[in-house]
VOPAGU-2260 file (C-alpha; in pm, 1 decimal, decimal comma):
REM VOPAGU-2260
SITE   aa  ch    i         X         Y         Z
SITE  MET   A    0   -9144,6   15080,5    5361,5
SITE  SER   A    1   -9316,0   15038,6    5681,3
SITE  GLY   A    2   -9301,2   14654,5    5645,5
SITE  GLU   A    3   -8928,2   14675,4    5593,5
SITE  GLY   A    4   -8910,0   14864,5    5950,4
SITE  ALA   A    5   -9136,1   14587,1    6132,8
SITE  PRO   A    6   -8875,8   14316,0    6121,2
SITE  GLU   A    7   -8601,1   14550,2    6245,6
SITE  ALA   A    8   -8780,5   14623,7    6521,1
SITE  SER   A    9   -8891,5   14281,8    6658,4
SITE  SER   A   10   -8555,6   14166,0    6600,9
SITE  GLN   A   11   -8423,0   14380,5    6867,8
SITE  LEU   A   12   -8381,4   14234,8    7213,0
SITE  ASP   A   13   -8528,0   14445,5    7521,2
SITE  ARG   A   14   -8298,3   14538,5    7819,6
SITE  GLY   A   15   -8437,6   14175,2    8003,6
SITE  SER   A   16   -8389,2   13987,1    7709,2
SITE  ARG   A   17   -8021,5   14106,5    7640,8
SITE  SER   A   18   -7959,9   14085,5    8035,3
SITE  ASP   A   19   -8053,6   13680,5    7974,6
SITE  VAL   A   20   -7824,6   13654,5    7670,0
SITE  ARG   A   21   -7526,9   13788,2    7843,6
SITE  VAL   A   22   -7604,7   13572,2    8138,0
SITE  ILE   A   23   -7643,7   13252,0    7924,6
SITE  ALA   A   24   -7260,9   13356,4    7740,3
SITE  LYS   A   25   -7110,6   13401,1    8053,0
SITE  GLY   A   26   -7223,5   13102,7    8215,4
SITE  GLY   A   27   -7150,0   12903,1    7877,3
SITE  ALA   A   28   -6804,1   13037,0    7863,9
SITE  VAL   A   29   -6722,9   12985,3    8228,8
SITE  GLN   A   30   -6862,2   12604,1    8185,4
SITE  ILE   A   31   -6649,3   12541,4    7857,0
SITE  THR   A   32   -6333,0   12689,0    8070,0
SITE  GLY   A   33   -6405,9   12450,0    8362,7
SITE  GLN   A   34   -6475,5   12170,9    8154,3
SITE  LEU   A   35   -6094,8   12263,4    7972,8
SITE  MET   A   36   -5927,6   12270,3    8335,9
SITE  GLN   A   37   -6106,6   11976,6    8441,2
SITE  GLY   A   38   -5968,1   11763,5    8139,8
SITE  GLY   A   39   -5612,7   11922,8    8170,9
SITE  LEU   A   40   -5626,9   11865,3    8550,7
SITE  SER   A   41   -5740,6   11482,6    8506,5
SITE  PHE   A   42   -5462,7   11435,7    8242,6
SITE  VAL   A   43   -5207,7   11560,2    8500,3
SITE  PHE   A   44   -5359,8   11366,9    8775,6
SITE  VAL   A   45   -5336,4   11054,4    8580,4
SITE  ALA   A   46   -5009,7   11069,2    8428,9
SITE  ILE   A   47   -4884,7   11137,5    8808,1
SITE  ALA   A   48   -5074,0   10873,8    8948,7
SITE  VAL   A   49   -4939,9   10635,4    8685,4
SITE  ARG   A   50   -4566,6   10711,1    8724,8
SITE  MET   A   51   -4599,7   10683,2    9114,7
SITE  LEU   A   52   -4795,3   10374,1    9137,8
SITE  GLY   A   53   -4761,1   10185,0    8820,1
SITE  THR   A   54   -5014,7   10056,4    8558,2
SITE  ALA   A   55   -5144,5    9761,1    8791,8
SITE  ASP   A   56   -5165,1    9971,4    9081,5
SITE  TYR   A   57   -5306,7   10247,4    8876,5
SITE  GLY   A   58   -5592,6   10034,1    8741,2
SITE  LEU   A   59   -5684,0    9916,7    9102,0
SITE  PHE   A   60   -5722,8   10273,1    9195,3
SITE  ARG   A   61   -5933,0   10327,6    8891,8
SITE  GLN   A   62   -6178,1   10017,0    9010,8
SITE  ALA   A   63   -6179,1   10163,4    9319,4
SITE  VAL   A   64   -6291,1   10531,1    9182,8
SITE  GLN   A   65   -6538,0   10414,7    8952,0
SITE  ALA   A   66   -6743,5   10196,9    9234,3
SITE  LEU   A   67   -6702,4   10493,7    9425,7
SITE  ALA   A   68   -6847,9   10761,7    9161,1
SITE  ILE   A   69   -7123,6   10505,8    9104,0
SITE  ALA   A   70   -7192,4   10480,0    9441,1
SITE  GLY   A   71   -7186,7   10860,1    9481,2
SITE  GLN   A   72   -7461,5   10934,7    9191,9
SITE  ILE   A   73   -7684,6   10650,1    9391,8
SITE  GLY   A   74   -7647,8   10855,4    9705,8
SITE  LEU   A   75   -7757,3   11152,6    9508,8
SITE  VAL   A   76   -8097,4   10979,9    9392,4
SITE  GLY   A   77   -8166,2   11276,4    9166,4
SITE  PHE   A   78   -8217,1   11552,5    9420,1
SITE  ASN   A   79   -7922,9   11755,0    9280,3
SITE  TYR   A   80   -8159,6   11843,9    8994,3
SITE  SER   A   81   -8507,5   11836,8    9210,4
SITE  ALA   A   82   -8297,8   12102,0    9473,6
SITE  MET   A   83   -8246,0   12314,5    9153,9
SITE  ARG   A   84   -8579,8   12306,0    8994,5
SITE  PHE   A   85   -8767,7   12361,6    9322,5
SITE  ILE   A   86   -8531,6   12648,1    9416,1
SITE  ALA   A   87   -8552,5   12815,9    9082,1
SITE  ARG   A   88   -8956,5   12788,7    9087,8
SITE  SER   A   89   -8997,4   12884,2    9447,7
SITE  ARG   A   90   -8756,3   13203,3    9332,5
SITE  ALA   A   91   -8962,8   13292,6    9060,2
SITE  ALA   A   92   -9266,8   13297,4    9278,0
SITE  GLY   A   93   -9119,3   13503,5    9559,6
SITE  ASN   A   94   -9143,5   13209,5    9824,6
SITE  PRO   A   95   -8857,6   13226,1   10018,7
SITE  GLY   A   96   -8968,3   12971,1   10253,9
SITE  GLY   A   97   -8986,4   12709,3    9951,8
SITE  VAL   A   98   -8619,2   12799,3    9878,1
SITE  ARG   A   99   -8509,7   12672,6   10249,2
SITE  GLY   A  100   -8770,0   12401,5   10222,3
SITE  ALA   A  101   -8633,3   12268,0    9881,7
SITE  ALA   A  102   -8264,9   12283,9    9970,4
SITE  TRP   A  103   -8346,0   12112,1   10329,3
SITE  THR   A  104   -8522,3   11853,2   10158,3
SITE  ALA   A  105   -8256,1   11784,5    9913,7
SITE  LEU   A  106   -7952,8   11826,2   10201,9
SITE  ILE   A  107   -8149,0   11610,2   10423,8
SITE  SER   A  108   -8270,4   11343,5   10169,4
SITE  VAL   A  109   -7918,6   11323,0    9993,5
SITE  SER   A  110   -7733,5   11305,4   10363,7
SITE  VAL   A  111   -7949,4   10988,0   10443,5
SITE  ALA   A  112   -7904,6   10820,9   10106,8
SITE  SER   A  113   -7542,5   10883,7   10095,8
SITE  GLY   A  114   -7482,1   10772,3   10408,9
SITE  VAL   A  115   -7665,3   10395,8   10327,8
SITE  ALA   A  116   -7489,4   10407,9   10007,1
SITE  SER   A  117   -7119,4   10466,8   10208,7
SITE  LEU   A  118   -7220,8   10207,5   10455,6
SITE  ALA   A  119   -7322,0    9970,9   10185,1
SITE  ILE   A  120   -6967,3   10027,9   10034,7
SITE  LEU   A  121   -6814,1    9989,5   10330,4
SITE  ILE   A  122   -6981,1    9667,2   10474,7
SITE  ALA   A  123   -6963,5    9483,7   10107,7
SITE  ALA   A  124   -6607,8    9629,9   10043,8
SITE  ASP   A  125   -6461,0    9262,3   10049,8
SITE  ALA   A  126   -6737,5    9125,5    9830,5
SITE  LEU   A  127   -6709,2    9380,4    9545,0
SITE  ALA   A  128   -6329,9    9346,1    9571,2
SITE  ARG   A  129   -6368,6    8957,1    9501,9
SITE  GLN   A  130   -6579,2    9005,4    9223,1
SITE  PHE   A  131   -6361,6    9272,5    9040,7
SITE  ALA   A  132   -5977,3    9211,1    9199,1
SITE  ASP   A  133   -5753,5    8923,1    9029,6
SITE  ASP   A  134   -5583,7    8786,9    9282,7
SITE  PRO   A  135   -5647,2    8773,4    9690,8
SITE  PHE   A  136   -5394,0    9037,2    9744,9
SITE  ARG   A  137   -5555,6    9274,5    9488,0
SITE  SER   A  138   -5859,6    9204,5    9644,7
SITE  GLN   A  139   -5758,3    9282,9    9983,4
SITE  GLU   A  140   -5604,9    9638,9    9858,1
SITE  LEU   A  141   -5905,0    9705,4    9658,4
SITE  ALA   A  142   -6123,7    9642,7    9927,5
SITE  ARG   A  143   -5905,3    9885,3   10169,9
SITE  LEU   A  144   -5949,1   10150,2    9898,9
SITE  LEU   A  145   -6313,7   10104,9    9874,9
SITE  ARG   A  146   -6348,8   10158,4   10242,6
SITE  ILE   A  147   -6128,7   10448,2   10311,4
SITE  GLY   A  148   -6280,9   10607,6    9957,2
SITE  SER   A  149   -6661,6   10536,6   10071,5
SITE  LEU   A  150   -6638,5   10859,9   10303,7
SITE  PHE   A  151   -6601,7   11020,4    9965,6
SITE  VAL   A  152   -6973,3   10952,3    9872,6
SITE  PRO   A  153   -7145,6   11140,3   10095,3
SITE  LEU   A  154   -6903,4   11465,4   10041,5
SITE  PHE   A  155   -6965,4   11395,2    9700,7
SITE  ALA   A  156   -7315,4   11365,4    9716,4
SITE  LEU   A  157   -7350,8   11721,6    9930,7
SITE  THR   A  158   -7130,9   11926,9    9736,8
SITE  GLN   A  159   -7317,4   11810,3    9442,0
SITE  VAL   A  160   -7648,4   11920,4    9604,1
SITE  LEU   A  161   -7504,0   12251,2    9714,9
SITE  ARG   A  162   -7373,1   12283,0    9415,0
SITE  TYR   A  163   -7684,9   12293,0    9238,7
SITE  CYS   A  164   -7887,4   12470,6    9488,8
SITE  THR   A  165   -7642,2   12771,7    9383,9
SITE  GLN   A  166   -7746,5   12708,0    9013,7
SITE  ALA   A  167   -8060,1   12810,2    9081,8
SITE  TYR   A  168   -7953,9   13121,7    9196,3
SITE  LYS   A  169   -7759,2   13202,8    8841,0
SITE  THR   A  170   -7379,5   13134,0    9017,9
SITE  MET   A  171   -7221,3   12951,8    8735,2
SITE  VAL   A  172   -6894,6   13025,9    8818,1
SITE  PRO   A  173   -6839,5   12882,8    9174,0
SITE  SER   A  174   -7060,0   12595,9    9070,2
SITE  VAL   A  175   -6783,0   12550,6    8781,4
SITE  ILE   A  176   -6513,2   12610,1    9025,6
SITE  VAL   A  177   -6634,2   12313,8    9264,6
SITE  GLY   A  178   -6778,0   12098,1    8970,7
SITE  ASN   A  179   -6475,1   12106,6    8735,0
SITE  ILE   A  180   -6153,4   12161,2    8932,5
SITE  ILE   A  181   -6238,3   12091,1    9317,8
SITE  GLN   A  182   -6441,5   11745,9    9306,9
SITE  PRO   A  183   -6176,2   11607,0    9036,3
SITE  ALA   A  184   -5885,1   11684,5    9254,4
SITE  ALA   A  185   -6060,9   11563,5    9564,4
SITE  ARG   A  186   -6142,9   11225,1    9348,5
SITE  PHE   A  187   -5805,7   11200,2    9284,3
SITE  THR   A  188   -5711,7   11198,1    9636,5
SITE  SER   A  189   -5970,0   11026,3    9834,5
SITE  ALA   A  190   -5888,0   10700,0    9715,1
C-alpha cells in the first residue's frame, strides 16, 4: 500500500510549480487570443486595402511592406532575443545593473543597426524599386513607398526590443497587445 501512495505524492505540484503552470497557461491563452486578433485584423486590413487601392496598387503596397519587414528584421540584429535572455538571467541572479545593462545595450545597438537599415532603404529605394516594379511609373511609386516606410524600420526594431525586454518580466499581455495588435496596425498605416 505504501508503494501506491508514493506516485500520488510525487504527482502533486508544490505551490511554486502550480504558480508557474498558471503563468504558462495564462500566457498561452493570451498569445493564442492575440494571434487570432492579429489574423482577424490582418484580414480586415487586407480587405479594406484591396477595395481602396485595387489589386495592382495593393500588390505594390505589399512589395513595400515586405521589403520594410525584412529591413526591420535586419535592423534587430537579434538583440530582441538577447535582451530577453540576459534580462531574465540578470533578474534570476538578482542583478539589477545587469538588467539595465542588457536593456540599454539592446536599445542602443538596435537604434544604430535599424538606423543604418533605414538609411540604406532610403538611399537604395530607386535601385530596389527598379528590381521589383513592372514599369517606370510603378518603380517611382514603389520607391516613394519605400522612402516613406523607411521610418518604420527603427520604430519596429525599437518596439520589438522593448517588447522582448518586458517578456523577461513575464508580462505577456502588454507584449501580445503590442506584437499582435499595435504592430500590425502600424504596418498597415506606415506604408
